[in-house]
Residue frames as a rotation matrix with the C-alpha (Angstrom) as fourth column:
MET 1
0.561 0.826 -0.054 -0.01
0.827 -0.562 -0.006 0.01
-0.036 -0.041 -0.999 0.04
ALA 2
0.426 -0.455 -0.782 2.83
0.191 -0.799 0.570 2.34
-0.884 -0.392 -0.254 0.81
ASP 3
-0.688 -0.635 0.352 4.45
0.417 0.051 0.907 1.66
-0.594 0.771 0.229 -2.63
TRP 4
-0.079 0.742 0.666 1.11
0.984 -0.047 0.169 2.43
0.157 0.669 -0.726 -4.32
ALA 5
0.767 0.427 -0.479 0.72
0.564 -0.804 0.186 5.69
-0.306 -0.413 -0.858 -2.38
LYS 6
-0.007 -0.893 -0.450 4.29
0.174 -0.445 0.879 6.64
-0.985 -0.072 0.159 -3.20
GLN 7
-0.690 -0.185 0.700 3.73
0.684 0.151 0.714 5.91
-0.238 0.971 0.022 -6.97
LYS 8
0.178 0.850 0.496 0.56
0.908 -0.336 0.250 8.00
0.379 0.406 -0.832 -6.99
ARG 9
-0.674 -0.596 0.437 2.38
0.364 -0.783 -0.505 10.73
0.643 -0.181 0.744 -5.05
LEU 10
0.503 0.854 0.130 -0.19
0.174 -0.248 0.953 10.81
0.847 -0.457 -0.273 -2.23
PRO 11
-0.002 -0.478 0.878 0.73
-0.762 -0.568 -0.311 12.44
0.648 -0.670 -0.364 1.09
ALA 12
-0.709 -0.349 -0.613 1.80
0.052 0.841 -0.539 9.87
0.703 -0.414 -0.578 3.78
ALA 13
-0.851 0.456 0.261 -0.83
-0.384 -0.201 -0.901 11.24
-0.359 -0.867 0.346 6.20
LEU 14
-0.006 0.875 -0.484 -3.52
-1.000 0.008 0.027 10.11
0.027 0.484 0.875 3.70
LEU 15
-0.559 -0.307 -0.771 -2.37
-0.472 0.882 -0.009 6.51
0.682 0.358 -0.637 3.72
PRO 16
-0.970 0.239 0.040 -4.09
0.103 0.555 -0.826 5.46
-0.220 -0.797 -0.563 7.06
SER 17
-0.238 0.933 -0.269 -7.41
-0.608 -0.359 -0.708 6.95
-0.758 -0.006 0.653 5.86
ILE 18
-0.041 0.180 -0.983 -7.17
-0.956 0.277 0.091 5.02
0.289 0.944 0.161 2.60
SER 19
-0.853 -0.350 -0.386 -6.40
-0.209 0.909 -0.361 1.87
0.477 -0.227 -0.849 4.52
VAL 20
-0.752 0.643 0.145 -9.42
-0.049 0.165 -0.985 2.22
-0.657 -0.748 -0.093 6.68
LEU 21
-0.012 0.771 -0.637 -11.64
-0.898 -0.288 -0.332 2.82
-0.439 0.568 0.696 3.64
VAL 22
-0.362 -0.291 -0.886 -10.27
-0.702 0.711 0.053 -0.37
0.614 0.641 -0.461 2.01
LEU 23
-0.992 -0.045 -0.116 -10.89
0.043 0.752 -0.658 -2.33
0.117 -0.658 -0.744 5.20
VAL 24
-0.431 0.900 -0.064 -14.50
-0.470 -0.284 -0.835 -0.89
-0.770 -0.330 0.546 5.48
ALA 25
0.036 0.444 -0.895 -15.13
-0.999 0.024 -0.028 -1.92
0.009 0.895 0.445 1.87
LEU 26
-0.600 -0.383 -0.703 -13.79
-0.430 0.895 -0.120 -5.38
0.675 0.230 -0.701 2.39
THR 27
-0.928 0.332 0.169 -15.79
-0.068 0.295 -0.953 -5.80
-0.366 -0.896 -0.252 5.60
ALA 28
-0.144 0.920 -0.365 -18.98
-0.753 -0.341 -0.563 -4.85
-0.642 0.193 0.742 3.71
VAL 29
0.008 0.087 -0.996 -18.31
-0.875 0.483 0.035 -7.34
0.484 0.871 0.080 0.90
THR 30
-0.882 -0.320 -0.346 -17.46
-0.126 0.868 -0.481 -10.08
0.454 -0.380 -0.806 3.43
TYR 31
-0.721 0.660 0.212 -20.69
-0.317 -0.042 -0.948 -9.41
-0.617 -0.750 0.239 5.39
ARG 32
0.125 0.779 -0.615 -22.69
-0.954 -0.077 -0.291 -9.72
-0.273 0.622 0.733 2.23
GLN 33
-0.215 -0.229 -0.949 -21.09
-0.601 0.798 -0.057 -13.05
0.770 0.558 -0.309 1.34
ILE 34
-0.980 -0.163 0.112 -21.47
-0.185 0.563 -0.805 -14.39
0.068 -0.810 -0.583 4.78
ARG 35
-0.246 0.964 0.098 -25.25
-0.740 -0.121 -0.662 -13.91
-0.626 -0.236 0.743 4.53
TYR 36
0.247 0.333 -0.910 -25.19
-0.882 0.466 -0.069 -16.40
0.401 0.820 0.409 1.59
TRP 37
-0.407 -0.530 -0.744 -23.33
-0.152 0.843 -0.516 -18.96
0.901 -0.097 -0.424 3.67
ASP 38
-0.460 0.222 0.860 -25.51
-0.860 -0.354 -0.369 -18.37
0.222 -0.909 0.353 6.79
ASP 39
-0.072 0.436 0.897 -27.54
-0.438 0.794 -0.421 -21.49
-0.896 -0.423 0.134 6.30
ASN 40
-0.667 -0.242 0.705 -28.05
0.367 0.717 0.592 -24.23
-0.649 0.653 -0.390 3.75
LEU 41
0.334 0.871 0.361 -31.25
0.829 -0.088 -0.553 -22.68
-0.449 0.484 -0.751 2.29
ALA 42
0.716 -0.133 -0.685 -29.56
-0.217 -0.976 -0.037 -19.33
-0.664 0.175 -0.727 1.75
MET 43
-0.379 -0.925 -0.034 -26.51
-0.398 0.129 0.908 -20.95
-0.836 0.358 -0.417 0.17
TRP 44
-0.579 0.148 0.802 -28.53
0.623 0.714 0.318 -23.20
-0.526 0.684 -0.506 -2.22
SER 45
0.604 0.793 -0.079 -30.94
0.599 -0.517 -0.611 -20.38
-0.526 0.322 -0.787 -3.05
ARG 46
0.362 -0.581 -0.729 -27.90
-0.489 -0.784 0.382 -18.23
-0.794 0.218 -0.568 -4.00
ALA 47
-0.647 -0.575 0.501 -26.64
0.020 0.644 0.765 -21.07
-0.762 0.505 -0.405 -6.16
LEU 48
-0.011 0.765 0.644 -29.88
0.876 0.318 -0.363 -20.99
-0.482 0.560 -0.674 -7.99
GLN 49
0.781 0.259 -0.568 -29.50
0.088 -0.946 -0.311 -17.19
-0.618 0.193 -0.762 -8.59
VAL 50
0.239 -0.797 -0.554 -26.05
-0.730 -0.524 0.439 -17.44
-0.641 0.300 -0.707 -10.01
THR 51
-0.820 -0.467 0.331 -26.23
-0.161 0.743 0.649 -20.76
-0.549 0.479 -0.685 -11.99
GLN 52
0.001 0.813 -0.583 -28.37
-0.997 -0.041 -0.059 -22.25
-0.072 0.581 0.811 -14.72
ASN 53
0.491 0.320 -0.810 -29.67
-0.521 0.854 0.021 -25.75
0.698 0.411 0.586 -15.13
ASN 54
-0.663 -0.713 0.229 -28.49
-0.558 0.266 -0.786 -26.78
0.499 -0.649 -0.574 -11.70
TRP 55
0.199 0.842 -0.502 -30.71
-0.181 0.535 0.825 -29.68
0.963 -0.073 0.259 -10.74
VAL 56
-0.330 -0.370 -0.869 -28.75
0.745 0.463 -0.480 -30.28
0.580 -0.805 0.122 -7.52
ALA 57
-0.997 -0.064 0.050 -29.44
0.027 -0.846 -0.532 -26.76
0.077 -0.529 0.845 -6.30
GLU 58
-0.357 0.934 -0.027 -33.13
-0.679 -0.240 0.694 -27.06
0.641 0.266 0.720 -7.33
ASP 59
0.180 0.341 -0.923 -33.45
0.236 0.896 0.377 -30.38
0.955 -0.285 0.081 -5.54
MET 60
-0.612 -0.456 -0.646 -31.69
0.698 0.072 -0.712 -29.11
0.371 -0.887 0.274 -2.39
VAL 61
-0.897 0.337 0.284 -33.85
-0.403 -0.888 -0.219 -25.97
0.179 -0.312 0.933 -2.16
ALA 62
0.019 0.945 -0.326 -37.00
-0.520 0.287 0.804 -28.11
0.854 0.154 0.497 -2.60
GLY 63
0.022 -0.109 -0.994 -35.75
0.553 0.829 -0.079 -30.61
0.833 -0.548 0.079 0.08
LEU 64
-0.865 -0.442 -0.236 -34.82
0.448 -0.471 -0.760 -27.82
0.225 -0.763 0.606 2.53
LEU 65
-0.616 0.734 0.284 -38.19
-0.678 -0.679 0.283 -26.12
0.401 -0.018 0.916 2.04
ALA 66
0.203 0.723 -0.661 -39.96
-0.218 0.691 0.689 -29.43
0.955 0.004 0.298 2.58
SER 67
-0.358 -0.379 -0.854 -38.09
0.692 0.506 -0.515 -30.01
0.626 -0.775 0.081 5.79
GLN 68
-0.990 0.049 0.135 -39.57
-0.111 -0.856 -0.505 -26.71
0.091 -0.515 0.852 7.02
GLY 69
-0.364 0.917 0.167 -43.08
0.156 0.236 -0.959 -28.10
-0.918 -0.323 -0.229 6.46
PRO 70
-0.327 0.316 0.891 -45.41
0.916 0.338 0.216 -28.44
-0.233 0.887 -0.400 3.46
HIS 71
0.721 0.595 -0.355 -46.66
0.535 -0.804 -0.261 -24.88
-0.441 -0.002 -0.897 3.89
ARG 72
0.266 -0.697 -0.666 -43.20
-0.350 -0.713 0.607 -23.64
-0.898 0.071 -0.434 2.90
ALA 73
-0.502 -0.673 0.544 -42.40
0.163 0.544 0.823 -26.09
-0.849 0.502 -0.164 0.14
GLY 74
0.416 0.730 -0.543 -45.24
-0.602 -0.227 -0.766 -26.05
-0.682 0.645 0.345 -2.33
ARG 75
0.952 -0.189 0.239 -44.07
0.304 0.657 -0.690 -27.34
-0.027 0.730 0.683 -5.69
GLY 76
0.477 -0.802 -0.361 -41.02
-0.137 -0.473 0.870 -25.09
-0.868 -0.365 -0.336 -5.28
PRO 77
0.012 -0.589 -0.808 -38.18
-0.934 -0.295 0.201 -25.79
-0.357 0.753 -0.553 -7.70
LEU 78
-0.136 -0.062 0.989 -39.08
-0.103 0.994 0.049 -29.43
-0.985 -0.095 -0.142 -8.17
PRO 79
0.813 0.476 0.335 -40.52
0.255 0.225 -0.940 -29.03
-0.523 0.850 0.061 -11.66
ALA 80
0.716 -0.616 -0.328 -37.36
-0.691 -0.559 -0.459 -27.17
0.100 0.555 -0.826 -12.75
ALA 81
-0.185 -0.731 0.657 -35.17
-0.757 0.532 0.379 -29.97
-0.627 -0.427 -0.652 -11.22
LEU 82
0.064 0.278 0.958 -37.11
0.257 0.923 -0.285 -32.60
-0.964 0.265 -0.013 -13.14
ALA 83
0.960 0.192 -0.203 -36.96
-0.127 -0.349 -0.929 -30.57
-0.249 0.917 -0.311 -16.39
ILE 84
0.265 -0.945 -0.192 -33.14
-0.964 -0.262 -0.042 -30.73
-0.011 0.196 -0.980 -16.09
LEU 85
-0.852 -0.501 -0.154 -32.91
-0.484 0.864 -0.135 -34.41
0.201 -0.040 -0.979 -15.05
PRO 86
-0.040 0.998 -0.037 -36.30
-0.899 -0.020 0.438 -36.09
0.436 0.051 0.898 -15.58
SER 87
0.347 0.143 -0.927 -35.35
0.036 0.985 0.166 -39.55
0.937 -0.091 0.337 -14.20
GLU 88
-0.670 -0.635 0.384 -33.99
-0.320 -0.220 -0.922 -38.22
0.670 -0.740 -0.056 -10.89
PRO 89
-0.242 0.671 -0.701 -35.82
0.571 0.682 0.457 -40.34
0.785 -0.290 -0.548 -8.23
THR 90
-0.627 0.008 -0.779 -35.63
0.742 -0.299 -0.600 -37.97
-0.237 -0.954 0.182 -5.21
SER 91
-0.898 0.263 -0.353 -37.12
-0.326 -0.937 0.130 -35.02
-0.296 0.231 0.927 -7.09
SER 92
-0.572 0.687 -0.448 -39.71
-0.264 0.363 0.893 -37.30
0.777 0.629 -0.027 -8.67
LEU 93
-0.382 0.411 -0.828 -40.69
0.781 0.622 -0.052 -38.66
0.493 -0.667 -0.559 -5.22
MET 94
-0.777 0.025 -0.629 -40.94
0.420 -0.725 -0.547 -35.27
-0.469 -0.689 0.553 -3.64
LEU 95
-0.829 0.454 -0.325 -43.10
-0.558 -0.659 0.503 -33.96
0.015 0.599 0.801 -6.44
ALA 96
-0.532 0.596 -0.602 -45.20
0.090 0.747 0.659 -37.10
0.842 0.296 -0.451 -6.46
ILE 97
-0.508 0.290 -0.811 -45.96
0.861 0.185 -0.473 -36.65
0.013 -0.939 -0.344 -2.71
TYR 98
-0.855 0.176 -0.489 -46.84
-0.059 -0.968 -0.244 -32.98
-0.516 -0.179 0.838 -3.32
GLU 99
-0.677 0.617 -0.402 -49.21
-0.588 -0.124 0.799 -33.85
0.443 0.778 0.446 -6.18
HIS 100
-0.464 0.512 -0.723 -50.76
0.493 0.827 0.269 -36.69
0.735 -0.232 -0.637 -4.17
GLN 101
-0.626 0.202 -0.753 -51.33
0.729 -0.192 -0.657 -34.51
-0.277 -0.960 -0.027 -1.18
HIS 102
-0.670 0.349 -0.656 -52.94
-0.329 -0.931 -0.159 -31.80
-0.666 0.110 0.738 -3.40
GLY 103
0.185 0.956 0.226 -55.45
-0.213 0.264 -0.941 -34.06
-0.959 0.126 0.252 -5.05
ASN 104
0.392 -0.088 -0.916 -53.62
-0.919 -0.082 -0.386 -35.00
-0.041 0.993 -0.113 -8.28
PRO 105
0.355 -0.243 0.903 -53.34
-0.368 0.851 0.374 -38.76
-0.859 -0.465 0.213 -7.93
GLN 106
0.934 -0.035 0.355 -52.80
0.317 0.536 -0.782 -39.47
-0.163 0.843 0.512 -11.67
GLU 107
0.611 -0.760 0.221 -49.77
-0.376 -0.524 -0.764 -37.20
0.697 0.384 -0.606 -11.81
ALA 108
0.310 -0.417 0.854 -48.62
-0.913 0.121 0.391 -38.59
-0.267 -0.901 -0.343 -8.50
ILE 109
0.723 0.041 0.690 -48.74
0.010 0.998 -0.069 -42.16
-0.691 0.057 0.721 -9.89
ARG 110
0.887 -0.421 0.190 -46.67
0.205 -0.009 -0.979 -41.13
0.414 0.907 0.079 -12.97
LEU 111
0.361 -0.769 0.527 -44.05
-0.699 -0.597 -0.393 -39.54
0.617 -0.226 -0.754 -10.72
TYR 112
0.441 -0.155 0.884 -44.03
-0.700 0.557 0.447 -42.47
-0.562 -0.816 0.137 -8.23
LYS 113
0.916 -0.074 0.395 -43.25
0.272 0.838 -0.473 -44.77
-0.296 0.541 0.787 -11.20
VAL 114
0.603 -0.757 0.251 -40.30
-0.137 -0.409 -0.902 -42.60
0.786 0.509 -0.350 -12.14
ALA 115
0.307 -0.426 0.851 -39.13
-0.938 -0.287 0.195 -42.64
0.161 -0.858 -0.488 -8.56
VAL 116
0.651 0.080 0.755 -39.43
-0.434 0.855 0.284 -46.33
-0.623 -0.512 0.591 -8.05
ALA 117
0.954 -0.291 0.072 -37.57
0.212 0.485 -0.848 -47.05
0.211 0.825 0.525 -11.25
GLY 118
0.300 -0.881 0.366 -34.53
-0.326 -0.455 -0.829 -45.23
0.897 0.129 -0.424 -9.82
MET 119
0.087 -0.214 0.973 -34.54
-0.995 0.030 0.096 -47.01
-0.049 -0.976 -0.210 -6.40
ASP 120
-0.248 -0.289 -0.925 -33.04
-0.373 0.910 -0.184 -50.40
0.894 0.299 -0.334 -5.72
ASP 121
-0.960 -0.107 0.258 -33.87
-0.278 0.278 -0.920 -50.69
0.027 -0.955 -0.297 -1.99
PRO 122
-0.648 0.710 -0.276 -36.79
0.430 0.640 0.637 -52.98
0.629 0.294 -0.720 -1.63
LEU 123
-0.270 0.575 -0.773 -38.19
0.920 -0.081 -0.382 -51.28
-0.282 -0.814 -0.507 1.46
GLU 124
-0.646 0.075 -0.759 -38.13
-0.178 -0.983 0.054 -47.84
-0.742 0.170 0.648 -0.29
GLN 125
-0.879 0.368 -0.304 -39.82
-0.248 0.193 0.949 -49.49
0.408 0.910 -0.078 -3.29
ALA 126
-0.522 0.724 -0.452 -42.43
0.816 0.578 -0.017 -51.00
0.249 -0.378 -0.892 -0.95
LYS 127
-0.436 0.312 -0.844 -43.22
0.445 -0.741 -0.503 -47.49
-0.782 -0.595 0.184 0.40
LEU 128
-0.753 0.101 -0.650 -43.58
-0.535 -0.669 0.516 -46.15
-0.383 0.736 0.558 -3.13
TYR 129
-0.768 0.572 -0.289 -45.85
0.160 0.608 0.777 -49.06
0.620 0.551 -0.559 -4.24
GLN 130
-0.427 0.617 -0.661 -47.92
0.869 0.078 -0.489 -48.34
-0.250 -0.783 -0.570 -1.10
ASN 131
-0.531 0.209 -0.821 -48.27
-0.076 -0.977 -0.200 -44.74
-0.844 -0.044 0.535 -2.19
MET 132
-0.872 0.220 -0.438 -49.24
-0.451 -0.010 0.893 -45.84
0.192 0.975 0.108 -5.69
ALA 133
-0.671 0.657 -0.344 -51.85
0.659 0.741 0.129 -48.19
0.340 -0.140 -0.930 -4.22
VAL 134
-0.356 0.515 -0.779 -53.30
0.587 -0.526 -0.616 -45.34
-0.727 -0.677 -0.115 -2.16
ALA 135
-0.680 0.060 -0.731 -53.41
-0.462 -0.809 0.363 -43.09
-0.569 0.584 0.578 -5.30
TYR 136
-0.848 0.416 -0.330 -55.19
-0.100 0.486 0.868 -45.78
0.521 0.769 -0.370 -7.29
ARG 137
-0.453 0.715 -0.533 -57.63
0.890 0.328 -0.317 -46.17
-0.052 -0.618 -0.785 -4.34
ASP 138
-0.479 0.269 -0.836 -58.20
0.124 -0.922 -0.367 -42.43
-0.869 -0.280 0.408 -4.49
LEU 139
-0.758 0.139 -0.638 -59.04
-0.642 -0.338 0.689 -42.83
-0.120 0.931 0.346 -8.18
GLY 140
0.243 0.898 0.366 -61.43
-0.816 0.393 -0.423 -45.64
-0.524 -0.196 0.829 -7.39
ASP 141
0.263 -0.299 -0.917 -59.31
-0.701 0.594 -0.394 -48.22
0.663 0.747 -0.053 -9.30
GLN 142
0.618 0.078 0.783 -59.57
-0.705 0.497 0.507 -51.26
-0.349 -0.864 0.362 -7.02
VAL 143
0.951 -0.306 0.048 -57.78
0.292 0.832 -0.472 -53.60
0.105 0.462 0.880 -9.45
GLN 144
0.254 -0.879 0.403 -54.62
0.022 -0.412 -0.911 -51.28
0.967 0.240 -0.085 -9.49
PHE 145
0.342 -0.022 0.939 -55.00
-0.863 -0.402 0.305 -50.77
0.370 -0.916 -0.157 -5.81
ALA 146
0.889 0.028 0.456 -54.82
-0.239 0.878 0.414 -54.52
-0.389 -0.477 0.788 -5.11
LYS 147
0.753 -0.654 0.074 -51.91
0.426 0.399 -0.812 -54.95
0.502 0.643 0.579 -7.60
TYR 148
0.084 -0.804 0.589 -49.78
-0.194 -0.593 -0.782 -52.36
0.977 -0.048 -0.206 -5.87
ILE 149
0.552 0.100 0.828 -50.62
-0.834 0.085 0.546 -53.65
-0.016 -0.991 0.131 -2.43
ARG 150
0.970 -0.182 0.161 -49.34
0.190 0.981 -0.036 -57.00
-0.152 0.065 0.986 -3.57
MET 151
0.478 -0.827 0.296 -46.23
0.379 -0.109 -0.919 -55.39
0.792 0.551 0.262 -5.04
SER 152
0.252 -0.371 0.894 -45.57
-0.733 -0.676 -0.073 -53.51
0.631 -0.637 -0.442 -1.83
ALA 153
0.765 0.081 0.639 -45.87
-0.540 0.622 0.568 -56.66
-0.352 -0.779 0.519 0.26
ARG 154
0.865 -0.471 0.173 -43.57
0.495 0.748 -0.443 -58.58
0.079 0.468 0.880 -2.15
SER 155
0.313 -0.786 0.533 -41.02
0.056 -0.545 -0.837 -55.79
0.948 0.292 -0.126 -2.28
ALA 156
0.408 -0.103 0.907 -41.08
-0.837 -0.439 0.326 -55.38
0.365 -0.893 -0.265 1.52
SER 157
0.894 -0.025 0.447 -40.24
-0.218 0.847 0.485 -59.11
-0.391 -0.531 0.752 1.99
ARG 158
0.694 -0.720 0.012 -37.02
0.290 0.264 -0.920 -58.81
0.659 0.642 0.391 -0.07
PRO 159
0.191 -0.691 -0.697 -33.71
0.969 0.022 0.244 -58.38
-0.153 -0.722 0.675 1.75
PRO 160
0.951 0.148 -0.271 -32.99
0.145 -0.989 -0.031 -54.69
-0.273 -0.010 -0.962 2.54
GLY 161
0.373 -0.850 -0.373 -29.97
-0.430 -0.515 0.742 -52.71
-0.822 -0.116 -0.557 1.46
THR 162
0.489 -0.247 0.836 -29.59
0.669 0.721 -0.178 -54.19
-0.559 0.647 0.518 -2.05
SER 163
0.245 -0.407 0.880 -28.30
0.788 -0.446 -0.425 -50.95
0.565 0.797 0.211 -3.48
PRO 164
-0.313 -0.463 -0.829 -26.18
0.843 -0.537 -0.018 -48.11
-0.437 -0.705 0.558 -2.09
ARG 165
-0.927 -0.173 0.333 -27.65
0.328 -0.803 0.497 -45.68
0.181 0.570 0.801 -4.58
THR 166
0.039 0.998 -0.059 -31.10
0.912 -0.011 0.411 -45.40
0.409 -0.069 -0.910 -3.09
PRO 167
-0.444 -0.224 0.868 -31.63
0.132 -0.974 -0.184 -41.61
0.886 0.033 0.462 -2.60
SER 168
-0.562 0.325 -0.760 -32.52
0.801 -0.013 -0.598 -40.14
-0.204 -0.946 -0.253 0.70
SER 169
-0.283 0.564 0.776 -35.33
0.348 -0.693 0.631 -37.56
0.894 0.449 0.000 0.89
PRO 170
-0.987 -0.003 0.159 -36.50
-0.137 -0.487 -0.863 -35.09
0.080 -0.873 0.480 3.51
TRP 171
-0.107 0.994 -0.013 -40.09
-0.966 -0.101 0.239 -36.08
0.237 0.038 0.971 2.62
PRO 172
-0.343 0.098 0.934 -41.54
-0.442 0.861 -0.253 -39.27
-0.829 -0.500 -0.252 4.13
ALA 173
-0.964 -0.018 -0.266 -42.14
-0.248 0.422 0.872 -41.89
0.096 0.906 -0.412 1.43
ALA 174
-0.510 0.842 -0.177 -45.49
0.798 0.539 0.269 -43.14
0.322 -0.004 -0.947 2.82
ILE 175
-0.929 0.078 0.363 -47.93
-0.118 -0.989 -0.089 -40.26
0.352 -0.126 0.928 2.94
VAL 176
0.002 0.981 0.193 -51.31
-0.843 -0.102 0.528 -41.80
0.538 -0.164 0.827 3.63
PRO 177
-0.518 -0.196 0.833 -51.93
-0.728 0.612 -0.309 -44.27
-0.449 -0.766 -0.460 6.44
TRP 178
-0.891 0.198 -0.409 -52.97
-0.090 0.806 0.585 -47.77
0.445 0.558 -0.700 5.43
PRO 179
0.228 0.957 0.181 -56.56
-0.744 0.052 0.666 -48.72
0.628 -0.287 0.724 5.94
LYS 180
-0.009 -0.274 0.962 -56.56
-0.934 0.345 0.089 -50.98
-0.356 -0.898 -0.259 9.05
PRO 181
0.822 0.286 0.493 -57.54
-0.165 0.948 -0.274 -54.23
-0.546 0.143 0.826 7.24
VAL 182
0.820 -0.565 -0.091 -54.71
-0.031 0.115 -0.993 -53.69
0.571 0.817 0.077 4.70
ALA 183
0.061 -0.832 0.551 -52.18
-0.869 -0.316 -0.381 -52.82
0.492 -0.456 -0.742 7.42
GLN 184
0.256 0.075 0.964 -53.17
-0.717 0.683 0.137 -55.90
-0.648 -0.726 0.229 9.49
SER 185
0.972 0.107 0.207 -52.96
0.031 0.821 -0.570 -58.15
-0.231 0.561 0.795 6.39
LEU 186
0.542 -0.840 0.013 -49.50
-0.288 -0.201 -0.936 -56.84
0.789 0.504 -0.351 5.50
HIS 187
0.020 -0.496 0.868 -48.38
-0.991 -0.122 -0.047 -57.18
0.129 -0.860 -0.494 9.11
SER 188
0.546 0.216 0.810 -49.48
-0.472 0.877 0.084 -60.81
-0.692 -0.428 0.581 9.26
ARG 189
0.968 -0.244 -0.061 -47.69
0.056 0.444 -0.894 -61.55
0.245 0.862 0.444 5.99
GLU 190
0.262 -0.917 0.301 -44.46
-0.620 -0.399 -0.675 -60.02
0.739 -0.010 -0.673 7.26
ASN 191
-0.119 -0.341 0.932 -44.62
-0.977 0.210 -0.048 -62.12
-0.179 -0.916 -0.358 10.47
ALA 192
0.865 0.449 0.224 -45.57
-0.390 0.883 -0.263 -65.41
-0.316 0.140 0.938 8.70
């Protein structure tokens, strides 16, 4: 700094004032950057602002909003994440659950099918088949309801942990409680 001041032929008495101004400016910039790193939601939201076609950031913002409750999440950035990477199971699952909870069982079923295709863990698949069964029940399709109940029970009886690539999600996979007779039937099959 002293060399720069000498080069510009500034009085030596001005050097401390310039140094203080530079420090104040750097402090302001640092404070602004720290706000972006304050929490995960702020950081990933900032990533969405400064990048394009970033499905990871879209998915993370959606998951973080979902973890704060459905009233915060809405559909959020999930459609954008799926537009970038349509076969991504976690985004598909989260949007399927949103659609299911908001009275769109046909769209939920389509998205559950995308999610289940990307998951290898049989217990996670069983939860998704359960959700599909409930969505078919909501549509009044008892044949598909029964089919997916059987698929859920079959999948749940396979050994767990068959794949390390099963995505984790902040949303619960099962969204609608089983009707009591179905739950009792599945429980008795698991214990048999």
